[in-house]
C-alpha positions in Angstrom: 0.0 0.0 0.0 1.1 3.6 -0.7 0.4 5.3 2.7 0.2 9.0 3.4 0.8 10.0 7.0 -0.1 13.5 7.9 1.6 14.8 11.1 1.4 18.1 13.1 3.5 17.4 16.1 0.6 16.7 18.5 0.2 13.6 20.7 -2.5 12.5 18.4 -0.1 12.8 15.5 2.4 10.6 17.4 -0.2 7.9 17.9 -0.9 8.0 14.1 2.7 7.5 13.3 3.0 4.5 15.6 0.1 2.9 13.7 2.2 2.5 10.6 4.1 -0.3 12.3 0.8 -2.3 12.7 0.1 -2.2 8.9 1.3 -5.4 7.2 1.7 -4.3 3.5 3.2 -0.8 3.4 4.9 -0.4 0.0 5.9 3.2 0.5 5.2 5.9 3.0 4.9 9.7 2.5 5.1 11.8 5.7 3.5 15.2 5.3 3.7 18.3 7.5 1.8 21.4 6.4 2.8 24.9 7.5 -0.3 27.1 7.6 1.3 30.5 7.8 -0.7 33.2 9.6 -1.5 36.4 7.9 0.3 38.9 10.1 -0.5 42.6 10.0 1.4 45.3 11.9 -0.3 48.6 11.2 1.7 50.5 13.9 5.2 49.7 12.5 6.9 50.2 9.2 6.7 47.7 6.3 10.4 46.7 6.6 10.1 45.7 10.3 6.8 44.0 9.5 8.4 42.0 6.8 11.3 40.9 9.1 8.8 39.8 11.8 6.8 37.8 9.3 10.0 36.1 8.0 11.0 35.3 11.6 7.7 33.7 12.3 7.9 31.7 9.1 11.4 30.5 9.8 10.4 29.5 13.3 7.5 27.5 12.0 9.7 25.8 9.4 12.3 24.8 12.0 9.5 23.4 14.2 8.1 21.5 11.2 11.6 19.9 10.4 11.8 18.8 14.0 8.3 17.2 13.7 9.3 15.3 10.6 12.6 14.2 12.2 10.8 13.0 15.4 8.3 11.1 13.3 11.1 9.4 11.4 12.6 8.2 14.7 9.4 6.2 15.4 9.9 4.4 12.1 13.6 3.5 12.5 13.0 -0.2 11.8 10.9 0.3 8.6 11.8 -1.6 5.5 10.0 0.6 3.0 10.9 3.8 1.2 9.9 7.0 3.1 9.4 10.4 1.5 9.3 13.4 3.8 7.3 16.4 2.6 7.1 19.9 4.1 4.5 22.0 2.4 2.8 25.4 2.9 -0.9 26.0 2.7 -4.2 24.8 4.2 -3.6 21.4 5.8 -6.7 19.6 4.6 -6.3 20.9 1.0 -2.6 19.9 0.9 -3.3 16.4 2.3 -6.0 15.8 -0.3 -3.9 17.1 -3.2 -0.9 15.0 -2.2 -3.0 11.9 -1.7 -4.2 12.4 -5.3 -0.7 13.1 -6.6 0.9 10.0 -5.1 -2.2 7.8 -5.7 -2.4 6.9 -2.0 -4.1 3.7 -0.9 -4.5 5.0 2.6 -4.4 8.3 4.5 -3.5 8.1 8.2 -3.9 11.0 10.6 -4.6 11.7 14.3 -7.8 13.3 15.5 -8.3 15.5 18.5 -11.9 14.4 19.3 -13.5 17.8 18.4 -17.1 18.0 19.6 -19.8 17.4 17.0 -21.2 21.0 17.1 -17.8 22.7 17.1 -16.6 20.5 14.2 -19.8 21.3 12.2 -19.4 25.1 12.8 -15.6 25.7 12.4 -14.7 22.6 10.4 -11.7 20.4 11.1 -8.9 18.9 9.0 -10.0 15.3 9.7 -13.6 16.0 8.8 -12.7 17.6 5.4 -10.2 14.9 4.6 -12.7 12.2 5.4 -15.4 13.9 3.3 -13.3 14.4 0.2 -10.5 11.8 0.3 -9.9 9.7 -2.8 -9.0 6.6 -0.7 -9.6 5.0 2.7 -8.9 7.2 5.7 -7.7 5.9 9.1 -8.5 8.4 11.8 -6.4 7.5 14.9 -8.2 8.4 18.1 -6.2 6.3 20.5 -3.0 4.3 20.5 -3.2 1.1 18.5 -0.7 -1.4 20.0 -1.8 -4.2 17.6 -4.6 -4.9 15.2 -5.7 -8.4 16.4 -9.4 -7.6 16.5 -11.3 -5.6 13.9 -15.0 -4.7 14.1 -16.6 -4.4 10.6 -20.1 -3.0 10.6 -21.9 -3.9 7.3 -25.2 -2.4 6.1 -25.5 -4.0 2.7 -23.6 -5.6 -0.2 -22.2 -2.2 -1.2 -20.3 -2.1 2.0 -18.9 -5.6 1.3 -17.8 -4.4 -2.2 -16.1 -1.3 -0.7 -14.1 -3.3 1.8 -12.9 -6.1 -0.5 -10.4 -4.1 -2.5 -8.8 -2.8 0.6 -8.6 -6.3 2.2 -7.1 -7.6 -1.0 -4.0 -5.6 -0.2 -3.6 -7.6 3.0 -3.3 -4.5 5.2 -3.4 -6.4 8.5 -1.0 -9.0 9.9 -1.9 -12.7 9.8 -4.0 -13.8 12.7 -6.2 -10.7 12.6 -9.8 -11.5 13.5 -12.5 -9.6 11.7 -16.0 -9.5 13.1 -18.6 -8.6 10.5 -21.5 -7.0 12.3 -24.9 -6.3 10.8 -27.8 -4.6 12.6 -31.5 -5.4 12.1 -33.0 -2.0 12.5 -36.4 -3.2 13.8 -37.2 -2.1 17.3 -39.4 -4.5 19.3 -41.7 -1.6 20.3 -42.8 1.4 18.3 -43.4 3.7 21.2 -44.9 6.6 19.3 -47.5 4.4 17.6 -48.1 2.3 20.7 -47.8 -0.9 18.7 -45.3 -3.8 18.7 -43.5 -5.5 15.8 -44.7 -9.0 15.4 -42.3 -11.8 16.3 -42.9 -13.3 12.8 -41.7 -10.0 11.1 -38.7 -9.9 13.4 -37.9 -13.5 12.6 -38.1 -12.9 8.9 -35.8 -9.9 9.2 -33.3 -11.9 11.2 -33.3 -14.8 8.7 -32.8 -12.4 5.8 -30.0 -10.6 7.6 -28.3 -13.8 8.6 -28.4 -15.0 5.0 -26.8 -11.7 3.9 -24.1 -12.0 6.6 -23.3 -15.6 5.7 -22.7 -14.5 2.1 -20.6 -11.5 3.2 -18.4 -13.7 5.5 -17.9 -16.2 2.7 -16.7 -13.4 0.4 -14.4 -11.9 3.0 -12.8 -15.3 3.9 -11.1 -15.2 0.5 -8.5 -12.7 1.9 -7.1 -15.2 4.5 -8.3 -13.5 7.6 -10.4 -15.1 10.3 -13.9 -13.7 9.7 -17.0 -14.3 11.9 -20.5 -12.8 11.6 -22.7 -11.4 14.3 -26.3 -10.0 14.0 -27.5 -7.2 16.3 -30.9 -5.5 16.7 -31.7 -1.9 17.4 -30.8 1.5 16.3 -27.7 1.0 14.1 -25.2 3.5 15.6 -26.1 2.7 19.2 -26.0 -1.0 18.6 -22.6 -0.8 16.9 -21.2 1.2 19.8 -22.6 -1.4 22.2 -20.9 -4.2 20.3 -17.7 -2.2 20.4 -18.0 -1.8 24.2 -18.4 -5.6 24.5 -15.9 -6.7 22.0 -13.2 -4.0 22.6 -11.7 -4.1 19.1 -8.4 -2.6 18.2 -10.0 -0.9 15.2 -13.4 -0.3 13.6 -13.5 -0.5 9.8 -16.6 0.6 8.0 -17.7 1.7 4.6 -19.1 5.2 3.9 -21.2 6.6 1.1 -20.2 9.4 -1.1 -20.4 12.7 0.8 -23.7 14.5 0.8 -24.9 17.9 2.0 -24.1 19.4 5.4 -27.6 18.6 6.4 -26.5 15.0 6.7 -24.4 16.0 9.7 -27.0 18.1 11.2 -29.3 15.1 11.7 -26.3 12.7 12.2 -25.3 9.6 10.3 -24.1 6.3 11.5 -20.5 6.9 10.5 -20.4 10.3 12.0 -21.8 9.0 15.3 -19.3 6.2 15.4 -16.4 8.6 14.8 -17.5 10.9 17.6 -18.5 8.3 20.2 -16.3 5.2 19.7 -13.4 4.6 22.0 -11.1 3.2 19.3 -9.7 4.4 16.0 -11.9 4.2 12.9 -10.9 3.2 9.3 -13.4 4.6 6.8 -13.5 3.1 3.3 -15.4 4.7 0.5 
């Protein structure tokens, strides 16, 4: 895999760099640090002094960026793949997306700070923009990943299976990784607003249909030589996935996402958005 690792010197960025060692098939790695230079104005001093101050700030930021790249390389001292270090200037999300396109990245890895849902929606964030527009899978590292032995894979339909298959075909995880394919039957046993209950026969038919789908999905995913098991849950999808995460304690959640839609999607919330904000582990999104 061609991996793009975006770093900014934060603790979250350090955790993201450490994840690279847990990927099994890294063909090449590009480490990117973006300098987002502030627009400085000094109306009370002369233009020459203002220019010198701006240049001083820029040089300090570049020196810090070089240290970040050097420190990141120190975490990858035992790597056996080529590493390209990039120091670029601009808006971080835009530069990450542009470079991912240029190098034909198979995976983007970056740390996330756990920005609150409303704040992220209002002011935006690098991770949110990259996830929305990335041309390849994105791994958002929320917590240290010491190993990838257990992966939780929520599946909604066959489209999710088809999204995941090309990524698994690159054998991104080490041998022995256990993948749990998890599908939710979104039929509550009680419709409180209507005051009626779903019949057991309808629930049984839904379960049988879901189990049939899951058996087929597991059969397809077995082809990539990972241990794959299937589990069916019932309830509201996002909440049920989070409950399964709490019980299973996976090292990683991997899930497919649809093409980005309007901002209104995030106002009402989506399953992937809810999982990103409320899960306790890192999340790999595959489009």
